[in-house]
C-alpha positions, 0 to 999 in steps of 0.5 A: 246349816240350812233350816230343815223343812217340816213334812207337809200333807199331800192333798189327794182326790179324797182330801183336796176339799178338806185342805181347801177349807183350811185355806179359808179357815174352815174345818170341813168334815164329811157327812153321810146323807143316808145314815146322817153320821159324820166322817173323818178322814175324807173318803168316798164311801161312808164307813158306817153304811157304805153309802156313796152319798157323802157331802162336805159340811163345816164342823163347829171346830170345837171338841175335847181332847180324847187322848194325847202324848207329849213329845219331849224330843222332836219327832225328827230333826225338823221338829227338834226346836218345837219340843216339847209339844203335844199331839192329841186325838181330838173328838169333835162335837160332831163325833169324829176324831182327828189328830192334831197339835195342841198349841197356846198352852203349857204342855204340862197342862194338857189333859184328857177332856180339855175343851179345845177349838180349831185355829189355823196356822200357816206353815210354808204356804200351807194352812194346818188345823191345830187346836187350842184350849177353850177357857170359859 
């Protein structure tokens, strides 16, 4: 049986710069030049003050797990062999939140407030941001 391919993101006009940054191992987010708040997911207007003056900046790539779930069965046939895996809402140091996988840790040790950092992983010629624990 042929290996099932996982769905990949489809870059669009708003997210193209984000995905290009991932190819360069940079986690890019937006920042509003009027209210100075960071923004994620990519968009053309600041959701805080509705300014059009948004720019791309590089995130530290560090944050903590805000919330998470453990998928004990794959979310579809292409993910069957990955289970169990952790999907988390990451709160970056800049204050924005993004969903991603938590890797390089036993899923039973994933917990809220766990410090994490971005790592970039290739999947079918696409570079995805994932997060791993920061152990001091």
